[in-house]
C-alpha positions in Angstrom: 37.3 26.8 -19.8 33.6 26.6 -20.3 30.9 27.4 -17.8 28.5 24.5 -17.3 25.3 24.5 -15.3 24.0 21.2 -14.2 20.3 20.8 -13.2 19.9 18.2 -10.5 22.4 16.3 -8.3 21.4 12.7 -9.3 24.1 10.1 -9.9 24.2 10.8 -13.7 24.7 14.5 -13.0 27.4 13.9 -10.5 29.2 11.6 -12.9 29.1 14.2 -15.7 30.1 17.0 -13.3 33.2 15.2 -12.0 34.4 14.3 -15.5 33.8 17.8 -16.9 35.6 19.4 -13.9 38.6 17.3 -14.6 38.6 18.4 -18.2 39.1 22.0 -16.9 35.5 23.4 -17.0 33.8 25.4 -14.3 30.8 23.3 -13.2 28.0 24.4 -10.9 25.3 22.0 -9.9 21.8 23.4 -9.0 19.8 21.0 -6.8 16.2 21.8 -5.7 16.5 19.7 -2.5 19.1 19.9 0.2 21.2 16.9 -0.7 22.8 14.9 -3.5 22.4 11.4 -4.9 19.0 11.4 -6.6 17.3 8.1 -5.8 20.3 7.0 -3.5 18.7 8.3 -0.3 19.0 7.2 3.3 16.4 7.1 6.0 17.4 7.1 9.7 15.3 6.5 12.8 16.1 5.2 16.3 19.6 4.1 15.3 18.3 2.2 12.2 19.5 3.2 8.7 18.0 2.2 5.4 18.7 2.7 1.7 15.4 4.0 0.2 16.6 3.6 -3.4 18.7 0.9 -5.1 20.3 -1.5 -2.6 22.7 -3.4 -4.8 25.2 -2.4 -7.5 25.6 -4.3 -10.7 28.5 -3.6 -13.1 30.7 -1.6 -10.6 33.3 -1.2 -13.4 31.3 1.9 -14.5 32.0 3.7 -11.2 35.5 2.3 -11.0 36.2 3.9 -14.4 34.8 7.3 -13.1 37.2 7.2 -10.1 40.2 6.2 -12.3 39.5 9.1 -14.7 38.8 11.7 -12.1 41.5 11.2 -9.4 44.2 9.2 -7.9 42.1 7.3 -5.4 40.3 4.2 -6.8 36.7 3.4 -5.9 37.7 0.8 -3.4 39.7 3.4 -1.5 36.6 5.5 -1.0 33.9 2.8 -0.3 33.9 -0.7 1.0 32.7 -2.7 -1.9 31.8 -6.4 -1.3 30.4 -9.1 -3.6 27.2 -10.7 -2.2 26.8 -14.5 -2.3 24.4 -15.8 -3.2 23.4 -13.2 -5.7 19.8 -13.9 -4.8 17.5 -16.4 -3.3 14.3 -17.0 -5.3 11.1 -18.1 -3.6 8.4 -19.3 -6.0 4.7 -19.6 -5.5 4.8 -23.4 -5.3 7.2 -23.2 -2.3 10.3 -24.0 -4.3 13.4 -22.0 -3.1 16.7 -21.7 -4.9 19.8 -19.7 -4.0 21.8 -18.6 -7.1 25.6 -18.2 -6.6 27.1 -14.9 -7.6 28.8 -14.8 -11.0 29.2 -18.5 -11.4 27.6 -20.2 -14.4 28.5 -23.7 -13.2 27.2 -22.9 -9.8 23.9 -21.6 -11.1 23.4 -24.5 -13.4 24.0 -27.0 -10.6 21.7 -25.1 -8.2 18.8 -25.0 -10.8 19.3 -28.7 -11.7 19.2 -29.7 -8.0 16.1 -27.6 -7.1 14.0 -27.5 -10.3 15.0 -30.9 -11.8 17.5 -32.2 -14.3 17.7 -30.1 -17.4 16.6 -26.9 -15.9 20.1 -25.7 -15.3 21.2 -26.6 -18.8 18.3 -24.7 -20.3 19.2 -21.6 -18.3 22.9 -22.0 -19.1 22.1 -22.2 -22.8 20.0 -19.1 -22.5 22.9 -17.3 -20.9 25.1 -18.1 -23.9 22.5 -16.5 -26.2 22.2 -13.6 -23.8 25.9 -13.1 -23.9 25.8 -12.8 -27.7 23.0 -10.2 -27.3 25.3 -8.3 -24.9 28.2 -8.4 -27.3 26.0 -7.1 -30.2 24.4 -4.3 -28.2 26.9 -3.2 -25.6 28.8 -0.6 -27.5 26.0 1.0 -29.6 23.4 0.9 -26.8 25.6 1.7 -23.7 29.0 3.1 -24.6 28.1 5.5 -27.5 25.8 8.4 -27.9 22.4 7.4 -29.4 22.9 7.2 -33.1 21.1 9.8 -35.3 19.8 6.8 -37.2 18.7 5.1 -33.9 16.1 3.1 -35.8 18.8 0.5 -36.6 18.7 -0.3 -32.9 14.9 -0.4 -32.9 14.0 -2.6 -35.9 16.3 -5.7 -35.6 16.1 -8.1 -32.7 19.7 -8.9 -31.6 18.8 -11.8 -29.4 19.7 -15.1 -31.3 16.6 -17.1 -30.5 16.7 -20.8 -30.4 14.4 -22.3 -33.1 11.4 -24.0 -31.5 8.8 -26.1 -33.3 5.2 -25.0 -32.4 2.1 -26.3 -34.1 4.1 -27.5 -37.2 5.9 -24.2 -37.4 9.4 -23.1 -36.5 9.2 -20.1 -34.3 11.7 -17.8 -32.7 11.2 -15.8 -29.5 10.8 -12.0 -30.0 9.7 -11.1 -26.5 11.0 -12.0 -23.0 7.8 -13.9 -22.3 8.3 -16.1 -25.4 11.9 -16.9 -24.3 10.5 -18.2 -21.0 7.7 -20.1 -22.6 9.5 -21.6 -25.6 13.1 -21.9 -24.6 13.1 -22.2 -20.8 9.9 -24.3 -20.6 9.5 -24.0 -16.8 7.2 -21.6 -15.0 9.8 -21.0 -12.3 12.6 -20.3 -14.8 10.3 -18.0 -16.7 9.5 -16.2 -13.4 13.2 -15.9 -12.7 13.8 -14.4 -16.1 10.9 -12.0 -16.0 11.8 -10.7 -12.5 14.7 -8.8 -14.1 12.4 -6.5 -16.1 9.7 -6.4 -13.5 12.1 -4.7 -11.2 11.8 -1.7 -13.6 8.1 -2.0 -14.1 8.6 -3.4 -17.7 5.9 -5.8 -18.9 7.7 -9.1 -20.0 4.9 -9.8 -22.4 5.9 -6.9 -24.5 9.6 -6.4 -23.6 11.9 -7.3 -26.5 13.9 -10.5 -26.3 17.0 -8.3 -26.1 16.1 -7.7 -22.4 18.0 -10.9 -21.9 21.1 -8.7 -21.3 19.7 -7.8 -17.9 20.1 -11.2 -16.3 23.3 -11.7 -18.2 24.8 -8.5 -16.7 24.0 -9.8 -13.2 25.4 -13.3 -14.0 28.6 -12.0 -15.7 29.6 -9.1 -13.5 28.0 -10.1 -10.2 26.0 -8.2 -7.7 27.8 -5.9 -5.2 27.0 -4.1 -2.0 28.6 -1.0 -0.4 29.1 -1.2 3.4 26.9 1.3 5.0 24.5 1.2 2.1 24.6 2.5 -1.4 24.1 6.0 -0.1 27.9 5.7 0.6 28.5 5.5 -3.1 26.6 8.7 -3.6 28.7 10.3 -0.8 32.0 9.1 -2.4 31.0 10.5 -5.9 29.9 13.8 -4.3 33.2 14.1 -2.4 35.1 13.4 -5.7 33.1 16.3 -7.3 34.1 18.6 -4.4 37.7 17.5 -4.7 37.6 18.5 -8.4 36.1 21.9 -7.4 32.6 21.3 -8.6 30.3 23.9 -7.0 26.9 22.9 -5.5 23.9 25.1 -4.8 21.3 23.3 -2.8 17.7 24.5 -2.3 17.9 26.0 -5.8 15.0 25.1 -8.1 15.6 25.7 -11.8 12.5 27.1 -13.5 13.8 27.6 -17.0 16.6 27.1 -19.4 17.9 30.5 -20.7 18.3 30.7 -24.5 20.4 33.2 -26.4 21.3 33.2 -30.1 19.5 29.9 -30.7 21.4 27.9 -28.0 21.2 27.2 -24.2 22.9 30.0 -22.4 22.2 29.3 -18.7 19.4 28.6 -16.2 16.8 30.7 -14.4 16.1 29.9 -10.7 12.9 30.2 -8.8 14.0 33.4 -7.1 14.5 35.0 -10.5 18.3 34.7 -10.5 19.8 33.9 -13.9 23.1 31.9 -14.0 24.8 32.2 -17.3 26.5 29.1 -18.8 28.0 27.9 -22.0 26.4 24.5 -21.6 23.4 23.2 -19.6 23.2 19.6 -18.4 19.8 18.4 -17.2 19.3 15.4 -14.9 15.4 15.6 -14.9 12.6 13.5 -16.3 11.4 14.3 -19.9 8.2 16.0 -18.7 10.0 18.4 -16.5 12.6 19.1 -19.1 9.9 20.0 -21.6 8.5 22.5 -19.0 11.9 24.2 -18.7 12.2 25.0 -22.4 9.7 25.8 -25.2 11.7 23.8 -27.8 10.7 20.4 -29.2 13.7 18.5 -28.2 13.3 15.3 -30.0 13.2 14.4 -33.7 9.9 14.2 -35.5 8.5 10.7 -35.9 10.0 9.5 -32.7 8.1 6.3 -31.8 9.6 6.0 -28.3 7.4 6.1 -25.2 5.5 9.3 -24.5 7.5 11.3 -22.0 4.3 12.5 -20.4 3.1 9.0 -19.8 2.8 7.8 -16.1 5.2 4.9 -15.5 5.1 2.6 -12.5 6.7 3.6 -9.2 8.3 1.7 -6.4 6.8 1.1 -2.9 9.5 0.7 -0.3 8.7 -0.7 3.2 11.4 -0.1 5.9 11.4 -2.7 8.7 13.1 -2.3 12.1 13.4 -5.8 13.5 14.2 -7.0 17.1 17.0 -9.5 17.3 20.1 -10.1 15.2 20.2 -11.2 11.6 20.0 -15.0 11.4 23.0 -16.7 10.0 22.6 -18.0 6.4 19.9 -15.5 5.4 20.5 -14.3 1.9 21.3 -10.6 1.3 18.6 -10.5 -1.4 15.5 -12.6 -1.7 13.0 -12.3 -4.6 9.5 -13.5 -3.6 7.7 -14.2 -6.9 4.1 -13.2 -7.3 1.5 -16.0 -6.8 -0.4 -14.8 -9.8 1.9 -13.3 -12.4 -0.7 -12.4 -14.9 -2.8 -10.6 -12.3 0.2 -8.6 -11.3 1.0 -7.6 -14.8 -2.5 -6.6 -15.7 -2.7 -4.5 -12.6 0.6 -2.8 -13.5 -0.4 -1.7 -16.9 -4.0 -0.8 -16.1 -5.1 -0.4 -12.5 -8.9 -0.2 -13.2 -9.5 0.5 -9.5 -8.9 -3.1 -8.6 -7.4 -3.9 -5.2 -3.6 -4.3 -5.1 -2.6 -7.9 -5.8 0.5 -9.5 -4.4 3.4 -8.4 -6.7 6.9 -9.7 -7.1 8.7 -8.5 -4.0 12.5 -8.0 -3.3 13.7 -8.3 0.3 17.1 -7.0 1.3 18.7 -8.2 4.5 22.3 -6.8 4.5 24.8 -8.4 6.7 25.9 -5.0 7.8 26.0 -4.1 11.5 26.4 -0.4 10.7 22.7 -0.2 9.7 21.1 -1.0 13.0 21.6 -0.8 16.8 23.5 -3.7 18.3 21.2 -6.8 18.5 18.8 -5.6 15.9 18.3 -5.8 12.1 17.2 -3.4 9.4 15.4 -4.9 6.3 14.2 -3.2 3.1 11.2 -4.6 1.2 10.3 -3.2 -2.2 8.0 -3.8 -5.2 7.1 -2.0 -8.4 3.5 -0.7 -8.2 1.3 1.6 -10.3 2.4 5.2 -9.5 -1.1 6.6 -9.9 -2.9 4.7 -7.1 -4.5 6.9 -4.5 -1.5 6.9 -2.2 -2.9 9.7 -0.1 -5.5 7.1 1.1 -4.9 5.4 4.4 -6.6 2.3 3.0 -4.1 2.1 0.0 -1.1 2.5 2.3 -2.5 -0.1 4.7 -3.2 -2.6 1.9 0.3 -2.1 0.3 2.0 -2.5 3.7 0.1 -5.7 4.4 0.9 -7.2 1.0 4.7 -6.4 1.4 4.8 -7.7 4.9 3.1 -11.0 3.8 5.7 -11.5 1.1 8.6 -10.5 3.3 7.5 -13.1 5.8 8.5 -15.8 3.3 12.1 -14.4 3.3 12.6 -13.5 7.0 11.7 -16.1 9.6 9.5 -14.8 12.4 9.3 -11.4 10.9 6.0 -10.2 12.4 7.0 -11.3 15.9 10.3 -9.4 15.6 8.8 -6.2 14.1 9.5 -3.1 16.1 8.2 -0.6 13.7 7.8 -0.1 9.9 7.4 2.8 7.5 6.1 2.7 3.9 7.6 5.1 1.4 5.2 5.5 -1.5 5.9 6.7 -5.1 4.6 10.2 -4.3 7.3 10.4 -1.5 9.9 9.4 -4.2 8.6 12.2 -6.4 9.0 14.7 -3.5 12.6 13.6 -3.0 13.8 13.1 -6.5 11.5 15.2 -8.7 10.7 12.2 -10.9 7.1 12.6 -12.0 4.8 10.3 -9.9 8.0 8.7 -8.5 8.3 6.7 -11.7 11.1 4.2 -12.2 13.3 4.7 -15.3 14.0 1.4 -17.1 17.3 0.7 -18.9 17.4 1.2 -22.7 16.7 -2.0 -24.7 17.2 -2.7 -28.4 14.5 -3.8 -30.8 10.8 -3.4 -29.9 10.4 -0.7 -32.5 12.4 1.7 -30.3 9.8 1.9 -27.5 12.4 1.0 -25.0 15.0 3.5 -26.1 15.5 6.8 -24.3 16.0 10.4 -25.6 19.5 11.1 -26.8 21.9 13.0 -24.5 22.3 15.8 -27.0 19.1 17.7 -27.7 17.9 19.8 -30.7 18.7 22.9 -28.7 22.5 23.4 -29.0 24.2 23.5 -25.7 21.5 21.6 -23.8 22.2 18.0 -22.8 20.3 15.2 -20.9 21.9 13.0 -18.3 20.7 10.3 -15.9 18.1 7.5 -16.0 15.6 9.4 -18.1 18.1 9.8 -21.0 20.2 7.4 -23.1 21.1 4.7 -22.0 18.4 4.6 -19.4 17.8 3.7 -15.8 19.9 1.8 -13.3 23.1 2.8 -11.5 25.5 1.5 -14.3 23.5 3.3 -17.0 23.4 6.6 -15.0 27.2 6.5 -14.8 27.4 5.7 -18.5 25.2 8.7 -19.3 27.5 11.0 -17.4 30.5 9.7 -19.4 28.6 10.3 -22.7 27.6 13.8 -21.8 31.1 14.7 -20.7 32.4 13.3 -24.0 29.9 15.3 -26.1 30.8 18.6 -24.4 34.6 18.1 -24.3 35.0 16.5 -27.8 31.9 17.8 -29.6 29.2 16.1 -31.6 31.8 13.9 -33.3 32.4 12.0 -30.0 31.6 8.3 -30.4 32.4 6.9 -26.9 35.6 5.8 -25.3 37.7 3.3 -27.2 
């Protein structure tokens, strides 16, 4: 039995802890805050309850696998998991609205043809076929195996099988997500639909590799799911599974350093000076913080992946308490697309002091009476915004609130008249709760693009120290966090020869 110290109680850390405990190891989780779940937080006021992090769950099979491997009770016995339909309603700048059925290719094709015109659905359906091929090519090496030592093979070749398109007497093939929208989908609204899947993580579709096509494919193929009571209930269920497997938790314990002995990680040092010895250390923290915990260079020389110290975008979340019951027929999720996509993107990558433009906004209206007092409704509005805006300024908060309210009004009828109160949660609030630098949003790992969209490997150059969670391979998003936990557990239990579950 090995002693394992886990830094942080995010979802990736919890997934690794439960699996390691089942394998017979003694696992202790040190969390600097007073609760678990990472970004899966809950805010409560006046009888209203809100998810302040992710509100929907793609690819629930990852968490089903965790519950199967760590106990007798399946996931569905621990949470009430329901498939939402439609998967999303999209509202475009020209006033066009289209609800997309959940996990139904024929239904999506028909909906797009009816709303956007004949041929639009067929072009999207053809794109999904190519996206599936991308998924098949990248699923195992990118998601189910530890990052290969020769990771550049995932970086240099674009796995998306672009459709050949004749442009200016030349045959061209898309290499970025923007080019897929322009050359293959040939409709501004379809292009906006495509790009919204990477914008949700603050990734620029103009530079995102075409392999990002796997993100809309995952939603289409595996559906979008909701947990009754909010996704905080998923965090609760995983935490309770950890307790059942005798994982120990120490809350209010900030780790200030990784202890090294004989050239390997040998425990953690806490803010009060206490040293907890361990045979392995698992860190669910962002790269900048992990570097601060150890003096070692943890990545290979010549790594071209994104600078861990760079400031990524964050997420602004507006919580709305509404008077009156949820109207029948309102979609669980509405995506309100930005009126000026180029202005939104330019602002995301370089703020330049310009006033916040209207971004692409997601509005969540769960059909869940447990989230609000009887006769009322709770709504969550979110958008990816630059994390380094002056969020301490009342003017910035007021401008962001107005922008999100304006967009939400296109999804919720009579919103301003029904509004009881609202609260804006800024990226710096996310940093306080999760420890993520500037409240940045970790994107999922993507193949190609010279490796700039890959994440650091789970195993580090310091023996005995491992990374887990959204800032490590295979990147951000709830499914990816669960996968990272499985990979770290496999590396510790089976050793460096571990190549993923078969």
